[in-house]
N, C-alpha and C positions, 0 to 999 in steps of 0.2 A: 376312707380317705386314703390310706395306705396303698388298696388297690390302685387307684386312679393315678397312682403317683411313680406308678413304674414305668422303668425308663423304657424306650423305644428297643433298645439292645435285650430287655428281658421279655420283651414281645416277639422277639424273632426278626424285629423291622431294622434296617440300618438307616442312619441319617443321609439323603440324598446330597450328592456333593454339587457344589455349587458351578454351575457350567465354566469352562474356561475362556478366556477371552482371545479375541481373534481383533487384531489391530487392522485400522483401516487407515491407509494414507492417498488422499486426494484433493483436488483442489475444492476450497469452500468459497472463495469471492469469485466474482464475475471475470471472465477472462476468454481470451481469445472466441469472443462472441456468444459465449454461454453465460447465462445470466447467473446469479446466485441461487435463485430458484432450482437451473436446471441442476446444479451439484446438490441441492438437497434432496431433489427426486433422485439423483443416482445414489446418493448416500442410501435412501432408503431402500433401494432396488438389492444393493450390496449387503446390506443390514438384512433383508428378508433371506437372502440366501444363505449367509452366516448363521443366523438363527436355526435356520431349517435343516442344520445339521449337528445342533445343540452348543454350539458356542455363543456368547454374548460378543456382540459388534460394537466396538468404540472406536473413536478417533485417538489416533497414539497422543494427541494433546489434550484428551481428555482425563479428569482424574477425579475422585473424591474430594481430596483436600484442595488447600489453597496452596501453591506454592509458585517457583519460577519455572514458566512454560517450556523453555528452552531443554531444562533439566528433566521435566517430565517426558518429553517428547523421545529423549535418547534413551532413558529408563525404559519406556514400553517398547520402543523398538528393540531392545535388547531382552526384555522379559517377554513377550506375547509369544505362546507358543507358535502362533502363524500370522503372519500379517499378507492383507491383500493390497495392493498397492494400485491406485489407479493413474497411469501416465497419461490420459487424453489431456489435450492441450499443451503438453511438456511442461507443466508449472515447475518451476527454478526450485521452489522449496520441497515441492514431491521429489523431483529428480534427486536433490540432496538427501533425503531422508531415505528414498530407497537406495542411494549407494551406501549409507551407513548400516541399512537394513543386511544388505548383501556382504558388506564386510564384516557383520557379525558370523556370517555365515550360517544364516537361520533358516526355516523354510518361509518362503516366498513365493506369493501367486500375483504374477503382474495381469491385468487387463487394461483396455484401453477402447477409445470408441473407433467407429469404422472411417471418422475424416481423419484421424493422428496418424502419421506414419511412423515406422520404427525408428527408434535410435541406435546409432554404430553399435555403441557398447553394451546395449543389452538384448540387443536383436536374437541372439542365440538361444534366449529364454522365451519359452513358449508365451505366448499372449491370449488371454481370451477377449474377445472381441464382441461390443456389441452395437446397436444402432445408436448414433448421436441423438436421432429424433424421438428416440426410447418407444417405437413401435412395439405394439403389446406383446403379438405373436413372438417377435425377436426376444423381447426382454423375458419371458416367460422361458423360452429355451436356455437363455443367457443364464437366468439365475439358477436352472437344475444344472445345468455343467458347472457352474461355478459351485454350487453346495458339494457335488460330486468331488469336484478336483480338491476342495478345502478338506473334506475328510480322508480322500484317497492320500494326499500329502503328508497329513499330519500321522496318520497310521505308520506309512512308510517309513517316515523320520524316525519314527519311536520303534519300530520292530526291526527294518530290515538294515542290518549290518552293512550292505553294500549300496545302501542309499547315498548317493551324489548329490551333494550342492553344488551352488554355483561356481565357486571358488576352486573347488576340488577338480573341475574340468581342466582349469588351466596349470595346476601341479600343487606340491605341497607348500601351505601357508601356516603362519602362526597367528590365529585367528584374534582380533581385539578381545578382550574381556572388560568388564566393568566391576571393579572392586566395591563389595558393599560393606560396609563397618555397621556395627551395632551403636547406636546414641542413645542417650537418655533421651525424654521427650523435652525436657528444658534446655539439652545443649541442640535438639535438632531445633526449636522455636528460634533459640538465639542466633543460630546461624542461616535459618533464615531470614529473619529482622536484617542480618549483616547484608546478606545477598541483595535484599530489597533494598537497603539503604545506597548499597553499592549501584545498584541498576537505577534509584532516583538520581545518584551522583551524575552518573554518566549523561543522564537525561537532561539535570540542570546545565549540566557544561555544555550540550549539545545546543539548547535552548539559549543559553549565555553567547555562544559563537554566534549564532542564527540572529540574534538581537542586534550585536555587534556589527554583523554585515547588512543589515537591513537599513540601520544608522548611518552606515558608510555610504550605502548608496542614496539614502533620503539626504544627507549631506551632498553630494555628487549632483542629486536633482538640482535642487536648491541653487547651488551655484551656477549651474547650468542654466536654469533660468532668469537668475538672476544677471547673469551675462548677456542673455539673449535679449532681456529688458531692457538693461543699459545700451545696449548695441541699437535698438528700436528707438527709443528716446532720442539716441544723438541724430540718428537719420531722420526724425518727424521733425527735430529741433531745426535742421539745415534746411531742409524742405519747408518749413514755416517762414524761416527767416527770408529765404528766395520768394514766397509769395508777399511777404510786407513788403520788402524792397521795391518789388513790381507794383503793388498797389501805391505806395509813398510816391513813387517817379510819376504817378498817374494823379493825383489827387493832392500832395502836399497839405495836410492838414494843418500842419504847425500845433499852434497851443487850442486850437478851438476843440473843446470839450464834446463837441454836440458833432463835430466831423471825425474826430478821433474814434467816438462811441460807433459811428456810422461804417467807419473803415474796419473796426474790431469784426461787426456783422458780418461785413460784405467778405473779409479773409477766411474767415471761420465757415462761411457758406461755402466759398470756392473748394476748401480743403476738404470738406465733408462731400462735394460733389465729386473730389478727383480720388476714382478708383484707386491709384497707386497710395495717392495718402491715406484715405480711409483706411486702407489693409494696414496700416502701422498704428491706428487709433485704438486704444482700449476702453479709454473712458470720454465722450464727447466735453466733459467739462476741463478735463484736464489738457484738449486742445484749445478751450476759451481761455485758460490762464496763461499759457505758453503764447497764444498770440498776445493777448492783453502786454504780457511781460515785453515781448518781441517791439511791438509798438513802442511802447514807454521810451523803452531803449535807444530808439531811433529818434524820436521825436524832442526827447528830452522832457 
């Protein structure tokens, strides 16, 4: 048993190092006529190139633990020894994260598809290009070039004292640093819960404001509809009154119930056959009632 429990060091073997991470910044949802599936395929292509030179590929938004995604993105942008950024379609989030990485003045490789134009601020940096239609032969060449670029960039940044980053082309700058503080597991969990509560509170506040705006819009629409309905009824009432007056002047039914009923039917029929009046009618029963009341008001 003792012989089988010897450590790898005693056997002259060393524990292999875990591969270092290469951060990926890229679009992940549909944009610029490219579907979510398209970006998933692009991610797989970049990951293949990254892993071919011994790195582990991960989106900067990915992490093993649960936490606030914005904090995770910034931490990964700062910590990853190399980052590949796909600026295809010029996604705003991607451009913002690229700006942060360049502000940290750390090794960055920019790629783009052949349908995306260069941005003025980052055009001095070399861009590796791939076909948007992901043609096989071109993609094979792109993966080879990207893998070689990753390996060369990391090696140069770590071994060459004359390695020049993006910012150093323009002068001397005080590069931003992220302060890290050691905290206990309990303090970390409490702080994450507080941050989560603040985030939920902000969302609740936004939801409450949106609900208030929705209620205000609903109230305005109700008032508008009520006003339009009132105006419609006034116009319909005036036109019915005119039709009743015309019918009374021709028939004079007085108190004869049968004659009044016949007049009711005649006026309603004329109204329903009149395009102008019919456009004001929501409910035929409403017209019958209005005609009936108007005739009774005049006949007595």
